C-alpha positions as CSV (number, residue, x, y, z in Angstrom):
1,M,0.0,0.0,0.0
2,K,1.2,3.5,-0.7
3,D,2.4,5.6,2.2
4,I,-0.6,7.1,4.1
5,E,0.5,10.7,3.5
6,Q,1.0,10.1,-0.2
7,L,-2.3,8.2,-0.6
8,A,-4.2,11.0,1.3
9,H,-2.6,13.6,-0.9
10,T,-3.5,11.6,-4.1
11,L,-7.1,11.3,-2.9
12,G,-7.3,14.9,-1.7
13,L,-8.0,13.9,1.9
14,S,-6.5,14.6,5.2
15,E,-4.7,11.7,6.8
16,E,-7.4,11.5,9.5
17,R,-10.2,11.3,6.9
18,L,-8.3,8.7,4.9
19,M,-7.9,6.6,8.1
20,H,-11.6,6.7,8.7
21,K,-12.3,5.7,5.1
22,L,-9.7,2.8,5.4
23,D,-11.3,1.7,8.6
24,A,-14.8,1.7,7.1
25,F,-13.4,-0.2,4.0
26,L,-11.8,-2.9,6.1
27,I,-15.1,-3.5,8.0
28,Y,-17.0,-3.5,4.7
29,A,-14.4,-5.9,3.1
30,Q,-14.9,-8.4,5.9
31,V,-18.6,-8.7,5.2
32,E,-18.1,-8.8,1.4
33,L,-15.3,-11.3,1.8
34,A,-17.6,-13.7,3.8
35,N,-20.3,-13.2,1.1
36,L,-17.8,-13.9,-1.6
37,E,-16.5,-17.0,0.1
38,D,-20.1,-18.4,0.4
39,A,-20.8,-17.6,-3.3
40,I,-17.6,-19.4,-4.3
41,E,-18.5,-22.5,-2.2
42,Q,-22.0,-22.6,-3.7
43,K,-20.6,-22.0,-7.2
44,K,-23.0,-19.1,-7.7
45,Y,-21.4,-17.1,-10.5
46,K,-23.8,-14.2,-10.4
47,K,-23.2,-13.8,-6.6
48,I,-19.4,-14.1,-7.1
49,V,-19.5,-11.3,-9.7
50,R,-21.7,-9.1,-7.5
51,H,-19.6,-9.4,-4.4
52,A,-16.3,-9.1,-6.2
53,H,-17.6,-6.1,-8.0
54,K,-18.7,-4.4,-4.8
55,L,-15.2,-4.8,-3.4
56,S,-13.5,-3.7,-6.6
57,V,-15.5,-0.5,-6.7
58,K,-14.6,0.4,-3.1
59,A,-11.0,-0.5,-3.6
60,D,-10.7,1.5,-6.7
61,K,-12.1,4.6,-5.0
62,L,-9.4,4.4,-2.4
63,N,-6.6,3.6,-4.9
64,L,-6.0,0.2,-3.3
65,D,-4.6,-1.3,-6.5
66,E,-3.6,-4.7,-5.3
67,I,-7.1,-5.4,-3.9
68,Y,-8.7,-3.9,-7.0
69,I,-6.7,-6.2,-9.3
70,H,-7.6,-9.3,-7.3
71,T,-11.3,-8.5,-7.2
72,E,-11.4,-7.6,-10.9
73,H,-9.7,-10.9,-11.7
74,I,-12.3,-12.9,-9.8
75,E,-15.2,-10.8,-11.2
76,I,-14.1,-11.2,-14.8
77,L,-13.5,-15.0,-14.6
78,A,-16.9,-15.5,-12.9
79,M,-18.6,-13.2,-15.4
80,F,-17.7,-15.7,-18.1
81,K,-18.2,-18.7,-15.8
82,R,-14.7,-19.8,-16.2
83,D,-13.9,-23.1,-14.5
84,T,-11.0,-22.1,-12.3
85,D,-9.8,-22.5,-8.7
86,Y,-11.8,-19.6,-7.2
87,M,-10.7,-20.5,-3.7
88,L,-7.0,-19.9,-4.8
89,L,-8.0,-16.5,-6.1
90,F,-10.0,-15.9,-3.0
91,N,-7.1,-16.7,-0.8
92,E,-4.9,-14.3,-2.7
93,L,-7.5,-11.6,-2.2
94,H,-7.8,-12.5,1.5
95,E,-4.0,-12.3,1.8
96,A,-4.0,-8.8,0.2
97,L,-6.7,-7.6,2.6
98,F,-4.8,-9.0,5.5
99,K,-1.7,-7.2,4.5
100,L,-3.7,-4.0,4.1
101,H,-5.2,-4.6,7.6
102,E,-1.7,-4.9,9.1
103,E,-0.4,-1.8,7.3
104,F,-3.5,0.1,8.5
105,A,-2.9,-1.0,12.1
106,E,0.7,0.3,11.9
107,A,-0.5,3.5,10.3
108,K,-3.1,3.9,13.1
109,M,-0.2,4.0,15.6
110,L,1.5,6.8,13.5
111,F,-1.7,8.8,13.0
112,P,-3.8,8.4,16.1
113,A,-7.3,9.9,16.0
114,R,-7.2,13.5,17.1
């Protein structure tokens, strides 16, 4: 993930506002990740597309490129009902979100809420 100050500047936000947006995104992502996992387990392609798309839109708005790329990959494959290992792709997305969560936790220490 980009440096918090740089990302805030890119998005035209204060660091504090960005931290709030990242916090909200991570909470939202947990819910969508669970929904995505259920859709993958049930092999419901439309649901996979819907939940991956929701995550990709939110990630794109925050310039979270790695998460955006993973969700777009899942979305496009599911859109065309490609027979692939969606759980492998899901695990890569989960890992990227976990990494973001760890970086966010570190950033929270550097930019405590005022």
